[in-house]
N, CA, C and O atoms as a GROMACS GRO file, in nm:
protein
  524
    1MET      N    1   0.054  -0.111   0.015
    1MET     CA    2   0.014   0.018  -0.005
    1MET      C    3   0.083   0.152   0.001
    1MET      O    4   0.160   0.180   0.093
    2ARG      N    5   0.056   0.230  -0.090
    2ARG     CA    6   0.109   0.360  -0.085
    2ARG      C    7   0.080   0.438  -0.011
    2ARG      O    8  -0.042   0.448  -0.002
    3ALA      N    9   0.156   0.528   0.078
    3ALA     CA   10   0.103   0.627   0.144
    3ALA      C   11   0.204   0.747   0.160
    3ALA      O   12   0.326   0.743   0.158
    4ARG      N   13   0.121   0.854   0.177
    4ARG     CA   14   0.195   0.998   0.194
    4ARG      C   15   0.168   1.086   0.302
    4ARG      O   16   0.053   1.099   0.342
    5LEU      N   17   0.243   1.134   0.342
    5LEU     CA   18   0.213   1.247   0.444
    5LEU      C   19   0.251   1.372   0.357
    5LEU      O   20   0.363   1.380   0.307
    6VAL      N   21   0.146   1.477   0.339
    6VAL     CA   22   0.125   1.600   0.241
    6VAL      C   23   0.140   1.709   0.387
    6VAL      O   24   0.081   1.713   0.495
    7SER      N   25   0.232   1.780   0.333
    7SER     CA   26   0.239   1.883   0.448
    7SER      C   27   0.141   1.993   0.427
    7SER      O   28   0.124   2.048   0.318
    8ALA      N   29   0.059   2.032   0.570
    8ALA     CA   30  -0.026   2.130   0.565
    8ALA      C   31   0.039   2.304   0.567
    8ALA      O   32  -0.016   2.413   0.577
    9ASP      N   33   0.182   2.261   0.552
    9ASP     CA   34   0.239   2.403   0.597
    9ASP      C   35   0.322   2.475   0.424
    9ASP      O   36   0.377   2.580   0.390
   10GLY      N   37   0.287   2.349   0.360
   10GLY     CA   38   0.325   2.399   0.261
   10GLY      C   39   0.486   2.352   0.220
   10GLY      O   40   0.555   2.396   0.128
   11GLY      N   41   0.526   2.226   0.342
   11GLY     CA   42   0.671   2.198   0.306
   11GLY      C   43   0.701   2.096   0.202
   11GLY      O   44   0.649   2.126   0.095
   12PRO      N   45   0.763   1.993   0.199
   12PRO     CA   46   0.744   1.891   0.124
   12PRO      C   47   0.680   1.751   0.188
   12PRO      O   48   0.699   1.710   0.303
   13SER      N   49   0.618   1.703   0.110
   13SER     CA   50   0.543   1.553   0.113
   13SER      C   51   0.629   1.445   0.167
   13SER      O   52   0.743   1.443   0.122
   14ILE      N   53   0.596   1.356   0.253
   14ILE     CA   54   0.679   1.237   0.288
   14ILE      C   55   0.597   1.087   0.263
   14ILE      O   56   0.517   1.026   0.335
   15ASP      N   57   0.646   1.062   0.151
   15ASP     CA   58   0.641   0.907   0.109
   15ASP      C   59   0.678   0.813   0.215
   15ASP      O   60   0.792   0.800   0.258
   16LEU      N   61   0.565   0.740   0.259
   16LEU     CA   62   0.602   0.631   0.366
   16LEU      C   63   0.648   0.517   0.281
   16LEU      O   64   0.561   0.465   0.212
   17LEU      N   65   0.749   0.476   0.276
   17LEU     CA   66   0.778   0.346   0.151
   17LEU      C   67   0.807   0.238   0.263
   17LEU      O   68   0.807   0.124   0.216
   18LYS      N   69   0.827   0.242   0.370
   18LYS     CA   70   0.907   0.129   0.470
   18LYS      C   71   0.760   0.099   0.544
   18LYS      O   72   0.671   0.179   0.574
   19GLU      N   73   0.767  -0.030   0.560
   19GLU     CA   74   0.646  -0.088   0.659
   19GLU      C   75   0.664  -0.046   0.787
   19GLU      O   76   0.563  -0.050   0.857
   20LEU      N   77   0.766  -0.006   0.837
   20LEU     CA   78   0.773   0.090   0.968
   20LEU      C   79   0.854   0.212   0.954
   20LEU      O   80   0.976   0.214   0.942
   21THR      N   81   0.760   0.334   0.956
   21THR     CA   82   0.876   0.440   0.975
   21THR      C   83   0.905   0.507   1.088
   21THR      O   84   0.801   0.540   1.144
   22LEU      N   85   1.013   0.545   1.154
   22LEU     CA   86   1.060   0.592   1.271
   22LEU      C   87   1.058   0.760   1.211
   22LEU      O   88   1.120   0.798   1.111
   23PHE      N   89   0.978   0.838   1.292
   23PHE     CA   90   1.019   0.979   1.313
   23PHE      C   91   1.049   1.051   1.416
   23PHE      O   92   1.008   1.030   1.530
   24GLY      N   93   1.139   1.158   1.374
   24GLY     CA   94   1.224   1.223   1.484
   24GLY      C   95   1.319   1.293   1.432
   24GLY      O   96   1.324   1.313   1.310
   25ARG      N   97   1.431   1.353   1.540
   25ARG     CA   98   1.512   1.468   1.504
   25ARG      C   99   1.667   1.388   1.492
   25ARG      O  100   1.769   1.429   1.436
   26ASP      N  101   1.647   1.284   1.553
   26ASP     CA  102   1.766   1.205   1.570
   26ASP      C  103   1.828   1.115   1.413
   26ASP      O  104   1.745   1.064   1.337
   27GLU      N  105   1.961   1.109   1.387
   27GLU     CA  106   1.952   1.089   1.250
   27GLU      C  107   1.960   0.962   1.220
   27GLU      O  108   2.020   0.934   1.116
   28ASP      N  109   1.910   0.863   1.293
   28ASP     CA  110   1.904   0.732   1.300
   28ASP      C  111   1.735   0.707   1.228
   28ASP      O  112   1.697   0.602   1.177
   29CYS      N  113   1.646   0.842   1.243
   29CYS     CA  114   1.519   0.786   1.214
   29CYS      C  115   1.487   0.793   1.061
   29CYS      O  116   1.558   0.859   0.985
   30ASP      N  117   1.402   0.737   1.028
   30ASP     CA  118   1.384   0.719   0.881
   30ASP      C  119   1.357   0.846   0.818
   30ASP      O  120   1.390   0.884   0.705
   31VAL      N  121   1.266   0.931   0.942
   31VAL     CA  122   1.219   1.061   0.838
   31VAL      C  123   1.238   1.148   0.941
   31VAL      O  124   1.163   1.153   1.038
   32ARG      N  125   1.384   1.254   0.918
   32ARG     CA  126   1.420   1.320   1.016
   32ARG      C  127   1.370   1.441   0.992
   32ARG      O  128   1.388   1.500   0.885
   33LEU      N  129   1.292   1.493   1.104
   33LEU     CA  130   1.244   1.631   1.094
   33LEU      C  131   1.323   1.697   1.196
   33LEU      O  132   1.308   1.679   1.317
   34ASP      N  133   1.404   1.772   1.145
   34ASP     CA  134   1.490   1.884   1.200
   34ASP      C  135   1.419   2.009   1.253
   34ASP      O  136   1.423   2.112   1.185
   35HIS      N  137   1.364   2.008   1.353
   35HIS     CA  138   1.278   2.110   1.422
   35HIS      C  139   1.260   2.136   1.543
   35HIS      O  140   1.159   2.080   1.583
   36LYS      N  141   1.320   2.208   1.638
   36LYS     CA  142   1.358   2.205   1.819
   36LYS      C  143   1.189   2.136   1.857
   36LYS      O  144   1.193   2.079   1.967
   37SER      N  145   1.103   2.131   1.818
   37SER     CA  146   0.948   2.115   1.867
   37SER      C  147   0.975   1.968   1.851
   37SER      O  148   0.892   1.915   1.925
   38VAL      N  149   1.038   1.886   1.800
   38VAL     CA  150   1.045   1.762   1.749
   38VAL      C  151   1.130   1.653   1.852
   38VAL      O  152   1.251   1.665   1.867
   39SER      N  153   1.059   1.555   1.913
   39SER     CA  154   1.164   1.499   2.001
   39SER      C  155   1.247   1.434   1.905
   39SER      O  156   1.233   1.452   1.784
   40LYS      N  157   1.353   1.342   1.971
   40LYS     CA  158   1.494   1.278   1.903
   40LYS      C  159   1.436   1.145   1.838
   40LYS      O  160   1.476   1.101   1.730
   41ILE      N  161   1.325   1.079   1.924
   41ILE     CA  162   1.254   0.979   1.878
   41ILE      C  163   1.130   1.026   1.890
   41ILE      O  164   1.113   1.081   1.999
   42HIS      N  165   1.029   1.026   1.816
   42HIS     CA  166   0.906   1.111   1.837
   42HIS      C  167   0.801   1.001   1.818
   42HIS      O  168   0.717   0.979   1.906
   43CYS      N  169   0.805   0.935   1.708
   43CYS     CA  170   0.701   0.869   1.708
   43CYS      C  171   0.728   0.758   1.544
   43CYS      O  172   0.806   0.772   1.450
   44VAL      N  173   0.618   0.648   1.573
   44VAL     CA  174   0.620   0.562   1.449
   44VAL      C  175   0.520   0.537   1.356
   44VAL      O  176   0.408   0.565   1.399
   45ILE      N  177   0.523   0.494   1.242
   45ILE     CA  178   0.389   0.469   1.159
   45ILE      C  179   0.416   0.321   1.111
   45ILE      O  180   0.523   0.283   1.065
   46VAL      N  181   0.304   0.241   1.129
   46VAL     CA  182   0.336   0.099   1.089
   46VAL      C  183   0.223   0.090   1.004
   46VAL      O  184   0.110   0.125   1.037
   47LYS      N  185   0.267   0.024   0.855
   47LYS     CA  186   0.174  -0.001   0.780
   47LYS      C  187   0.126  -0.180   0.798
   47LYS      O  188   0.188  -0.282   0.826
   48THR      N  189  -0.019  -0.147   0.764
   48THR     CA  190  -0.080  -0.303   0.807
   48THR      C  191  -0.208  -0.310   0.670
   48THR      O  192  -0.260  -0.214   0.612
   49ASP      N  193  -0.228  -0.433   0.651
   49ASP     CA  194  -0.315  -0.446   0.544
   49ASP      C  195  -0.462  -0.350   0.535
   49ASP      O  196  -0.528  -0.324   0.434
   50ALA      N  197  -0.490  -0.307   0.689
   50ALA     CA  198  -0.612  -0.249   0.743
   50ALA      C  199  -0.576  -0.117   0.694
   50ALA      O  200  -0.668  -0.055   0.641
   51GLY      N  201  -0.433  -0.044   0.702
   51GLY     CA  202  -0.399   0.090   0.699
   51GLY      C  203  -0.275   0.131   0.797
   51GLY      O  204  -0.175   0.068   0.832
   52LEU      N  205  -0.309   0.224   0.817
   52LEU     CA  206  -0.192   0.292   0.913
   52LEU      C  207  -0.206   0.314   1.066
   52LEU      O  208  -0.293   0.384   1.118
   53LEU      N  209  -0.113   0.248   1.127
   53LEU     CA  210  -0.129   0.301   1.285
   53LEU      C  211   0.012   0.350   1.321
   53LEU      O  212   0.128   0.314   1.297
   54LEU      N  213  -0.054   0.454   1.395
   54LEU     CA  214   0.068   0.542   1.474
   54LEU      C  215   0.064   0.519   1.606
   54LEU      O  216  -0.031   0.472   1.669
   55ARG      N  217   0.195   0.561   1.654
   55ARG     CA  218   0.235   0.514   1.830
   55ARG      C  219   0.317   0.646   1.841
   55ARG      O  220   0.418   0.662   1.772
   56ASP      N  221   0.272   0.737   1.927
   56ASP     CA  222   0.363   0.816   2.011
   56ASP      C  223   0.446   0.781   2.079
   56ASP      O  224   0.403   0.704   2.166
   57LEU      N  225   0.591   0.805   2.088
   57LEU     CA  226   0.715   0.742   2.168
   57LEU      C  227   0.766   0.808   2.276
   57LEU      O  228   0.889   0.809   2.284
   58GLY      N  229   0.689   0.874   2.377
   58GLY     CA  230   0.670   0.943   2.448
   58GLY      C  231   0.739   1.070   2.435
   58GLY      O  232   0.834   1.115   2.500
   59SER      N  233   0.673   1.121   2.339
   59SER     CA  234   0.762   1.267   2.307
   59SER      C  235   0.710   1.355   2.379
   59SER      O  236   0.604   1.337   2.439
   60THR      N  237   0.796   1.490   2.386
   60THR     CA  238   0.786   1.595   2.514
   60THR      C  239   0.658   1.652   2.426
   60THR      O  240   0.554   1.660   2.491
   61ASN      N  241   0.651   1.696   2.279
   61ASN     CA  242   0.555   1.794   2.252
   61ASN      C  243   0.431   1.735   2.164
   61ASN      O  244   0.349   1.794   2.094
   62GLY      N  245   0.448   1.590   2.198
   62GLY     CA  246   0.332   1.521   2.137
   62GLY      C  247   0.289   1.470   2.003
   62GLY      O  248   0.363   1.492   1.907
   63THR      N  249   0.190   1.411   1.988
   63THR     CA  250   0.127   1.359   1.840
   63THR      C  251  -0.028   1.376   1.838
   63THR      O  252  -0.106   1.325   1.918
   64ARG      N  253  -0.050   1.432   1.766
   64ARG     CA  254  -0.200   1.480   1.752
   64ARG      C  255  -0.298   1.433   1.599
   64ARG      O  256  -0.273   1.488   1.491
   65VAL      N  257  -0.402   1.331   1.613
   65VAL     CA  258  -0.458   1.326   1.505
   65VAL      C  259  -0.577   1.408   1.512
   65VAL      O  260  -0.650   1.397   1.610
   66ASN      N  261  -0.608   1.498   1.411
   66ASN     CA  262  -0.742   1.552   1.437
   66ASN      C  263  -0.732   1.630   1.538
   66ASN      O  264  -0.830   1.616   1.611
   67GLY      N  265  -0.639   1.726   1.589
   67GLY     CA  266  -0.648   1.784   1.716
   67GLY      C  267  -0.627   1.733   1.840
   67GLY      O  268  -0.620   1.816   1.930
   68GLN      N  269  -0.615   1.610   1.871
   68GLN     CA  270  -0.651   1.523   1.954
   68GLN      C  271  -0.537   1.466   2.022
   68GLN      O  272  -0.523   1.359   1.961
   69ARG      N  273  -0.458   1.469   2.100
   69ARG     CA  274  -0.301   1.422   2.130
   69ARG      C  275  -0.350   1.311   2.173
   69ARG      O  276  -0.441   1.291   2.253
   70VAL      N  277  -0.247   1.199   2.083
   70VAL     CA  278  -0.268   1.045   2.096
   70VAL      C  279  -0.153   0.991   2.160
   70VAL      O  280  -0.048   1.055   2.161
   71ARG      N  281  -0.163   0.877   2.215
   71ARG     CA  282  -0.033   0.762   2.214
   71ARG      C  283  -0.043   0.685   2.125
   71ARG      O  284   0.062   0.629   2.092
   72ARG      N  285  -0.173   0.649   2.048
   72ARG     CA  286  -0.193   0.533   1.955
   72ARG      C  287  -0.311   0.586   1.884
   72ARG      O  288  -0.397   0.660   1.933
   73ALA      N  289  -0.305   0.534   1.747
   73ALA     CA  290  -0.417   0.596   1.643
   73ALA      C  291  -0.414   0.519   1.531
   73ALA      O  292  -0.309   0.481   1.479
   74ALA      N  293  -0.525   0.493   1.490
   74ALA     CA  294  -0.537   0.404   1.348
   74ALA      C  295  -0.576   0.548   1.300
   74ALA      O  296  -0.656   0.625   1.353
   75LEU      N  297  -0.466   0.573   1.138
   75LEU     CA  298  -0.507   0.696   1.051
   75LEU      C  299  -0.592   0.676   0.956
   75LEU      O  300  -0.574   0.571   0.895
   76SER      N  301  -0.672   0.736   0.925
   76SER     CA  302  -0.773   0.706   0.822
   76SER      C  303  -0.744   0.853   0.731
   76SER      O  304  -0.731   0.965   0.782
   77PRO      N  305  -0.737   0.810   0.534
   77PRO     CA  306  -0.739   0.907   0.462
   77PRO      C  307  -0.785   1.035   0.499
   77PRO      O  308  -0.896   1.040   0.551
   78ASN      N  309  -0.717   1.149   0.480
   78ASN     CA  310  -0.786   1.285   0.527
   78ASN      C  311  -0.745   1.320   0.661
   78ASN      O  312  -0.740   1.439   0.692
   79ASP      N  313  -0.715   1.230   0.744
   79ASP     CA  314  -0.672   1.252   0.890
   79ASP      C  315  -0.568   1.386   0.860
   79ASP      O  316  -0.510   1.396   0.752
   80THR      N  317  -0.552   1.484   0.967
   80THR     CA  318  -0.449   1.584   1.019
   80THR      C  319  -0.385   1.519   1.132
   80THR      O  320  -0.426   1.488   1.243
   81LEU      N  321  -0.249   1.505   1.061
   81LEU     CA  322  -0.126   1.467   1.180
   81LEU      C  323  -0.048   1.543   1.237
   81LEU      O  324   0.060   1.526   1.180
   82ALA      N  325  -0.032   1.648   1.347
   82ALA     CA  326   0.079   1.708   1.393
   82ALA      C  327   0.184   1.650   1.468
   82ALA      O  328   0.149   1.627   1.584
   83VAL      N  329   0.308   1.617   1.438
   83VAL     CA  330   0.403   1.588   1.459
   83VAL      C  331   0.484   1.717   1.558
   83VAL      O  332   0.558   1.801   1.506
   84ALA      N  333   0.459   1.715   1.682
   84ALA     CA  334   0.481   1.820   1.745
   84ALA      C  335   0.421   1.959   1.647
   84ALA      O  336   0.308   1.953   1.600
   85ASN      N  337   0.485   2.047   1.629
   85ASN     CA  338   0.460   2.163   1.528
   85ASN      C  339   0.407   2.122   1.411
   85ASN      O  340   0.299   2.166   1.372
   86LEU      N  341   0.478   2.033   1.343
   86LEU     CA  342   0.465   2.007   1.217
   86LEU      C  343   0.348   1.938   1.164
   86LEU      O  344   0.309   1.842   1.229
   87LYS      N  345   0.287   1.967   1.064
   87LYS     CA  346   0.134   1.933   1.041
   87LYS      C  347   0.104   1.894   0.911
   87LYS      O  348   0.135   1.973   0.820
   88TYR      N  349   0.042   1.770   0.879
   88TYR     CA  350   0.051   1.658   0.758
   88TYR      C  351  -0.112   1.640   0.758
   88TYR      O  352  -0.192   1.643   0.852
   89VAL      N  353  -0.131   1.620   0.623
   89VAL     CA  354  -0.265   1.560   0.590
   89VAL      C  355  -0.253   1.404   0.537
   89VAL      O  356  -0.170   1.402   0.446
   90VAL      N  357  -0.295   1.301   0.557
   90VAL     CA  358  -0.258   1.176   0.568
   90VAL      C  359  -0.349   1.146   0.447
   90VAL      O  360  -0.469   1.170   0.438
   91LYS      N  361  -0.243   1.070   0.328
   91LYS     CA  362  -0.287   1.035   0.196
   91LYS      C  363  -0.269   0.861   0.198
   91LYS      O  364  -0.171   0.802   0.243
   92PHE      N  365  -0.353   0.818   0.156
   92PHE     CA  366  -0.344   0.645   0.110
   92PHE      C  367  -0.449   0.582   0.030
   92PHE      O  368  -0.548   0.653   0.013
   93GLY      N  369  -0.451   0.492  -0.012
   93GLY     CA  370  -0.546   0.419  -0.090
   93GLY      C  371  -0.606   0.502  -0.164
   93GLY      O  372  -0.539   0.588  -0.219
   94VAL      N  373  -0.722   0.499  -0.180
   94VAL     CA  374  -0.793   0.569  -0.313
   94VAL      C  375  -0.773   0.741  -0.292
   94VAL      O  376  -0.771   0.807  -0.396
   95GLU      N  377  -0.763   0.797  -0.194
   95GLU     CA  378  -0.751   0.914  -0.187
   95GLU      C  379  -0.642   0.960  -0.255
   95GLU      O  380  -0.639   1.062  -0.323
   96LEU      N  381  -0.532   0.864  -0.232
   96LEU     CA  382  -0.408   0.912  -0.289
   96LEU      C  383  -0.397   0.867  -0.438
   96LEU      O  384  -0.294   0.891  -0.501
   97GLU      N  385  -0.496   0.805  -0.489
   97GLU     CA  386  -0.514   0.768  -0.584
   97GLU      C  387  -0.578   0.862  -0.693
   97GLU      O  388  -0.554   0.864  -0.814
   98LYS      N  389  -0.642   0.920  -0.639
   98LYS     CA  390  -0.760   1.055  -0.686
   98LYS      C  391  -0.650   1.154  -0.677
   98LYS      O  392  -0.645   1.236  -0.769
   99GLU      N  393  -0.554   1.163  -0.577
   99GLU     CA  394  -0.502   1.315  -0.582
   99GLU      C  395  -0.396   1.288  -0.701
   99GLU      O  396  -0.385   1.375  -0.787
  100GLU      N  397  -0.320   1.177  -0.709
  100GLU     CA  398  -0.198   1.135  -0.858
  100GLU      C  399  -0.279   1.186  -0.940
  100GLU      O  400  -0.261   1.297  -0.992
  101ALA      N  401  -0.403   1.092  -0.965
  101ALA     CA  402  -0.491   1.141  -1.104
  101ALA      C  403  -0.488   1.248  -1.146
  101ALA      O  404  -0.456   1.278  -1.261
  102GLY      N  405  -0.525   1.333  -1.045
  102GLY     CA  406  -0.553   1.480  -1.030
  102GLY      C  407  -0.437   1.546  -1.081
  102GLY      O  408  -0.446   1.631  -1.170
  103ASP      N  409  -0.327   1.511  -1.030
  103ASP     CA  410  -0.194   1.600  -1.039
  103ASP      C  411  -0.143   1.546  -1.199
  103ASP      O  412  -0.062   1.613  -1.264
  104ALA      N  413  -0.202   1.416  -1.253
  104ALA     CA  414  -0.106   1.383  -1.405
  104ALA      C  415  -0.215   1.437  -1.502
  104ALA      O  416  -0.196   1.447  -1.623
  105LYS      N  417  -0.355   1.480  -1.426
  105LYS     CA  418  -0.449   1.517  -1.540
  105LYS      C  419  -0.399   1.685  -1.577
  105LYS      O  420  -0.388   1.730  -1.691
  106ALA      N  421  -0.377   1.754  -1.464
  106ALA     CA  422  -0.315   1.896  -1.455
  106ALA      C  423  -0.179   1.917  -1.540
  106ALA      O  424  -0.156   2.015  -1.611
  107LYS      N  425  -0.078   1.786  -1.513
  107LYS     CA  426   0.014   1.820  -1.606
  107LYS      C  427  -0.026   1.822  -1.729
  107LYS      O  428   0.017   1.910  -1.803
  108LYS      N  429  -0.113   1.727  -1.775
  108LYS     CA  430  -0.118   1.683  -1.900
  108LYS      C  431  -0.171   1.793  -1.993
  108LYS      O  432  -0.136   1.819  -2.108
  109GLU      N  433  -0.288   1.867  -1.897
  109GLU     CA  434  -0.343   1.982  -1.976
  109GLU      C  435  -0.258   2.104  -1.990
  109GLU      O  436  -0.278   2.190  -2.076
  110ALA      N  437  -0.134   2.107  -1.877
  110ALA     CA  438  -0.073   2.230  -1.901
  110ALA      C  439   0.035   2.184  -1.997
  110ALA      O  440   0.103   2.279  -2.037
  111ALA      N  441   0.076   2.046  -2.054
  111ALA     CA  442   0.186   2.054  -2.146
  111ALA      C  443   0.096   2.052  -2.276
  111ALA      O  444   0.160   2.052  -2.380
  112ALA      N  445   0.006   2.051  -2.283
  112ALA     CA  446  -0.098   2.077  -2.385
  112ALA      C  447  -0.127   2.193  -2.427
  112ALA      O  448  -0.167   2.203  -2.544
  113GLN      N  449  -0.112   2.347  -2.317
  113GLN     CA  450  -0.113   2.433  -2.350
  113GLN      C  451  -0.003   2.491  -2.410
  113GLN      O  452  -0.013   2.594  -2.475
  114LEU      N  453   0.107   2.430  -2.392
  114LEU     CA  454   0.243   2.467  -2.457
  114LEU      C  455   0.260   2.446  -2.566
  114LEU      O  456   0.253   2.331  -2.609
  115ARG      N  457   0.287   2.552  -2.648
  115ARG     CA  458   0.287   2.531  -2.808
  115ARG      C  459   0.434   2.543  -2.844
  115ARG      O  460   0.519   2.615  -2.791
  116ARG      N  461   0.449   2.424  -2.984
  116ARG     CA  462   0.601   2.424  -3.014
  116ARG      C  463   0.593   2.557  -3.077
  116ARG      O  464   0.488   2.601  -3.124
  117ASN      N  465   0.731   2.638  -3.077
  117ASN     CA  466   0.725   2.740  -3.191
  117ASN      C  467   0.722   2.707  -3.326
  117ASN      O  468   0.785   2.616  -3.379
  118ALA      N  469   0.632   2.800  -3.388
  118ALA     CA  470   0.623   2.766  -3.525
  118ALA      C  471   0.696   2.784  -3.601
  118ALA      O  472   0.707   2.723  -3.707
  119LEU      N  473   0.788   2.912  -3.544
  119LEU     CA  474   0.916   2.957  -3.645
  119LEU      C  475   1.049   2.936  -3.531
  119LEU      O  476   1.078   3.010  -3.437
  120PRO      N  477   1.102   2.834  -3.564
  120PRO     CA  478   1.202   2.804  -3.465
  120PRO      C  479   1.319   2.880  -3.510
  120PRO      O  480   1.325   2.912  -3.629
  121ASP      N  481   1.415   2.914  -3.429
  121ASP     CA  482   1.544   2.981  -3.462
  121ASP      C  483   1.652   2.864  -3.522
  121ASP      O  484   1.753   2.821  -3.466
  122VAL      N  485   1.620   2.843  -3.599
  122VAL     CA  486   1.673   2.733  -3.718
  122VAL      C  487   1.677   2.822  -3.853
  122VAL      O  488   1.580   2.875  -3.907
  123TYR      N  489   1.839   2.829  -3.903
  123TYR     CA  490   1.830   2.854  -4.055
  123TYR      C  491   1.910   2.762  -4.131
  123TYR      O  492   2.014   2.708  -4.094
  124PRO      N  493   1.846   2.751  -4.247
  124PRO     CA  494   1.879   2.647  -4.331
  124PRO      C  495   2.036   2.722  -4.382
  124PRO      O  496   2.068   2.839  -4.403
  125GLU      N  497   2.126   2.565  -4.392
  125GLU     CA  498   2.246   2.588  -4.404
  125GLU      C  499   2.302   2.695  -4.603
  125GLU      O  500   2.264   2.657  -4.714
  126PRO      N  501   2.370   2.788  -4.582
  126PRO     CA  502   2.361   2.849  -4.736
  126PRO      C  503   2.404   2.678  -4.830
  126PRO      O  504   2.457   2.575  -4.787
  127LYS      N  505   2.353   2.712  -4.967
  127LYS     CA  506   2.389   2.612  -5.034
  127LYS      C  507   2.503   2.690  -5.118
  127LYS      O  508   2.480   2.782  -5.197
  128SER      N  509   2.618   2.643  -5.090
  128SER     CA  510   2.754   2.644  -5.177
  128SER      C  511   2.739   2.633  -5.315
  128SER      O  512   2.671   2.539  -5.357
  129PRO      N  513   2.787   2.706  -5.387
  129PRO     CA  514   2.773   2.700  -5.531
  129PRO      C  515   2.886   2.580  -5.577
  129PRO      O  516   3.000   2.569  -5.531
  130LYS      N  517   2.828   2.504  -5.668
  130LYS     CA  518   2.880   2.382  -5.734
  130LYS      C  519   3.038   2.443  -5.821
  130LYS      O  520   3.048   2.522  -5.914
  131GLY      N  521   3.130   2.378  -5.754
  131GLY     CA  522   3.228   2.470  -5.878
  131GLY      C  523   3.366   2.361  -5.890
  131GLY      O  524   3.459   2.388  -5.966
   0.00000   0.00000   0.00000
């Protein structure tokens, strides 16, 4: 199952590629969030057949799902996830496929709007006289 955390603050999205993804400030974390509000080892997200499971690992500033501080939670598509002060929207399953299909359609429409230059800056080579 593909899953992604889309930044609600305009930052980069995070693709959850592994079955178990560790979040924190520590260099050994799978997702390194270099922000002073994030604990060294903050939380973990586990992919299962049923979806995504989150567990806070005793972080100082907490982990919130839809505004509620949690120790453990099952994540649903379009849930908001706050790792300390960093906010994300959870996307997976059908919701992620819809988003990607919309992105592909938008790219295709943008490419169709670009037109090739009818008069390129290429000049024919001058013909040399036979001699």
